[in-house]
C-alpha positions in Angstrom: 11.2 22.0 12.1 10.2 25.8 11.2 12.9 27.6 10.0 15.3 24.6 9.5 16.0 24.6 6.3 14.6 21.6 4.4 18.0 20.8 2.8 19.6 19.6 5.6 16.4 17.9 7.2 18.8 14.1 7.0 17.4 10.6 6.4 16.5 7.9 8.8 15.8 5.4 6.9 16.1 2.8 10.3 14.2 5.8 12.3 11.0 5.8 9.7 11.0 1.5 9.4 10.8 1.0 13.5 8.2 4.2 13.9 6.1 2.4 10.0 5.9 -0.9 12.4 5.2 0.8 15.7 2.4 2.6 14.6 1.1 0.1 12.4 0.8 -2.0 15.3 -0.4 0.1 17.0 -3.1 1.4 14.3 -4.1 -2.3 13.8 -2.0 -2.9 10.7 -1.1 -6.6 8.7 2.0 -4.7 7.2 4.8 -7.3 5.2 8.2 -6.6 5.2 7.6 -6.3 0.9 5.2 -3.5 2.3 7.4 -1.6 5.2 10.9 -1.6 2.3 8.4 0.2 -0.3 6.7 2.9 2.1 10.8 3.1 3.8 12.0 3.2 0.2 9.1 6.0 -0.9 9.9 8.0 2.5 13.8 8.7 1.3 12.6 9.9 -2.2 10.3 11.3 -0.5 12.3 13.2 2.6 15.5 13.9 -0.5 13.2 15.3 -3.8 12.1 17.8 -0.9 14.4 19.5 -0.7 13.9 20.8 -3.9 10.7 20.7 -4.4 7.5 21.8 -2.3 6.2 18.2 -1.4 5.7 18.2 1.9 6.1 20.5 5.0 6.3 17.4 7.1 9.9 15.2 7.4 10.7 14.1 10.3 10.4 10.6 10.4 7.8 9.9 13.2 6.1 12.3 11.3 5.2 11.0 8.3 4.7 7.7 9.4 1.8 8.6 11.6 0.7 12.0 9.7 1.0 10.7 6.3 0.5 7.6 5.4 -1.2 5.8 8.9 -4.0 8.7 8.0 -3.7 7.8 4.6 -4.3 4.4 4.9 -7.3 5.5 7.9 -9.6 5.4 4.6 -9.0 1.4 3.7 -11.4 -0.8 4.0 -12.0 -3.9 2.2 -15.6 -4.5 1.7 -15.1 -0.3 -0.6 -11.4 -1.0 -1.9 -10.4 -4.3 -2.4 -10.0 -4.7 -6.5 -11.3 -1.3 -7.7 -10.9 1.0 -10.3 -9.3 3.7 -8.1 -8.8 7.8 -8.9 -6.8 9.6 -6.6 -7.7 13.2 -6.8 -5.8 16.2 -6.4 -2.9 13.3 -5.1 0.0 16.4 -4.4 3.3 13.9 -3.1 1.4 11.1 -3.3 -1.6 10.8 -0.6 -3.4 9.0 -0.3 -2.6 7.2 -2.9 0.9 5.2 -3.1 -0.3 4.3 0.8 -3.3 2.1 -0.6 -1.4 1.1 -3.9 1.1 -0.7 -1.5 -1.6 -1.6 0.7 -3.5 -3.8 -1.7 -1.9 -4.8 -5.3 -5.2 -5.7 -6.2 -5.9 -2.0 -6.9 -5.9 0.3 -9.9 -4.9 3.5 -8.8 -4.4 6.8 -11.0 -2.9 10.0 -9.4 -4.5 12.8 -10.5 -3.0 16.0 -10.2 -2.6 19.7 -12.1 1.3 20.1 -11.1 2.6 17.7 -13.8 6.3 17.8 -11.8 4.8 16.3 -9.1 4.0 14.2 -10.7 7.0 12.7 -12.4 8.6 13.0 -8.9 5.3 9.9 -7.9 6.5 8.2 -11.5 9.7 8.1 -10.8 9.3 6.5 -7.2 7.2 4.3 -8.8 9.1 2.5 -10.8 12.1 3.1 -8.3 10.3 1.1 -5.3 8.9 -1.0 -8.6 4.2 0.2 -7.6 3.1 -1.4 -10.5 -0.7 -0.6 -10.0 -0.7 3.6 -10.7 -0.4 5.4 -12.9 -0.7 8.7 -13.9 -3.5 11.6 -15.4 -2.7 15.7 -15.8 -4.8 17.9 -16.1 -7.5 20.4 -13.6 -10.4 18.7 -11.7 -13.8 20.7 -13.1 -12.0 20.0 -16.5 -11.8 16.8 -17.0 -14.4 16.1 -15.7 -16.1 16.4 -18.8 -13.9 14.0 -20.5 -16.3 11.1 -21.0 -13.8 9.4 -21.2 -13.3 9.2 -16.9 -16.3 10.6 -16.3 -17.8 8.1 -14.0 -15.0 6.0 -14.4 -13.9 5.3 -11.1 -15.5 3.0 -8.4 -13.4 5.6 -6.2 -12.5 8.4 -5.6 -10.3 9.8 -2.8 -8.9 13.2 -1.5 -6.7 14.3 1.0 -6.6 17.6 1.8 -7.7 19.2 -1.2 -10.0 21.5 -0.3 -13.3 21.8 1.4 -16.2 19.9 1.4 -18.4 21.9 -0.3 -16.2 22.8 -3.5 -14.3 19.1 -3.3 -17.4 17.1 -4.0 -18.5 19.3 -7.4 -14.6 18.6 -8.6 -15.0 14.3 -7.5 -18.3 13.3 -7.8 -18.5 13.5 -11.5 -15.9 11.4 -11.3 -17.6 8.1 -9.5 -19.6 6.1 -10.7 -23.6 5.6 -10.0 -22.9 3.2 -7.3 -19.6 3.2 -5.8 -18.2 5.8 -3.1 -15.9 9.0 -2.9 -13.8 8.8 -0.1 -12.6 11.9 1.3 -10.1 12.0 4.2 -11.1 15.1 6.3 -9.8 17.3 9.9 -11.3 18.9 12.5 -14.2 21.0 10.6 -15.5 18.8 8.9 -18.6 17.6 11.1 -19.0 21.8 10.0 -18.2 20.9 6.3 -20.6 18.3 6.0 -23.2 20.7 7.5 -22.9 23.0 4.7 -22.3 20.8 1.6 -26.6 19.2 1.3 -26.8 21.0 -1.3 -24.0 19.6 -3.0 -24.5 16.3 -2.1 -29.0 16.4 -3.4 -26.9 18.6 -7.1 -24.9 16.1 -7.4 -26.2 12.7 -6.7 -24.4 11.5 -3.6 -25.3 10.5 0.1 -23.6 10.7 2.5 -23.1 6.9 4.0 -20.7 6.8 6.9 -18.7 9.2 8.9 -16.2 7.0 10.5 -14.3 9.4 12.7 -10.3 8.4 12.7 -7.7 9.3 16.1 -4.3 8.7 15.0 -0.9 6.9 17.0 -0.3 10.2 19.7 -2.1 13.0 18.8 -5.2 13.9 20.2 -6.8 16.3 17.2 -9.8 15.0 15.7 -10.5 13.4 11.8 -12.3 11.7 10.5 -12.8 9.5 6.9 -16.0 10.2 4.9 -18.1 7.4 3.0 -19.6 9.2 0.2 -22.1 6.8 -2.3 -22.6 8.0 -5.8 -26.6 7.4 -5.6 -27.4 9.3 -9.4 -25.2 10.9 -12.3 -24.5 13.8 -11.9 -26.3 16.9 -14.0 -23.7 17.6 -17.2 -23.4 20.9 -16.1 -21.4 20.6 -12.8 -18.1 20.9 -11.9 -18.1 24.1 -13.2 -15.9 27.0 -14.1 -12.9 26.6 -11.1 -13.4 30.0 -10.5 -17.2 29.8 -9.7 -17.3 26.9 -7.8 -13.7 29.1 -5.3 -16.6 31.6 -5.2 -20.0 30.5 -5.3 -19.6 27.2 -3.7 -22.8 24.9 -3.7 -25.2 26.1 -1.3 -23.3 27.6 0.9 -23.8 32.0 1.5 -21.2 33.5 1.5 -21.7 34.6 5.4 -20.0 31.2 5.8 -17.5 31.0 3.5 -16.3 34.0 5.3 -16.0 32.5 8.2 
């Protein structure tokens, strides 16, 4: 799709639905007809709005199914998620929050982003597809984490394609209640990121409970879902200001940052 004007990308509902049905079965997803319709409607709105708003570089229906929908649902584990209050940190175009909310209606998901226009898109989409178990939160992660209303107020925090893990931990773990989980969807560099995150985990109160490799249908790239349990409260001094977090990630040397 390099060089293709996204304003001309066709909306192929039937192709998307067929790919979702086929690849969902390959991946072991039990999607109802209602869920498949909601996901197809979401795809249609995503591609339509993406013509004028920068939501995603992935626009082909089969790629959206694999790289957005199935990838988002790869983190779902009923034991961790069912009935829980979830914060989707840096939700962007709604991943993984919207697919999770469609897949499990028992979830109470807050879609959290720093850009209001993205949240307006997600609110409109949610109304159009009758998705009633989502709410919306606008702000910066490093600021709202110091607000008592949100700090350690969620059983689950999810995040996908936001930042390297040492940085992401400082943004995410302050929102996780003790005993809850930060669930991070990561790409090929996840092993290196985990290695660089040991000090951050120790300081912020997190402990890696499971690293679950993910193989998406038809793709050979390396991915994983990392389940991090909140074992103690995060010190009140975290998160720091955004410049400090980005320039001096906890426990990461200058040499590592420059690699």
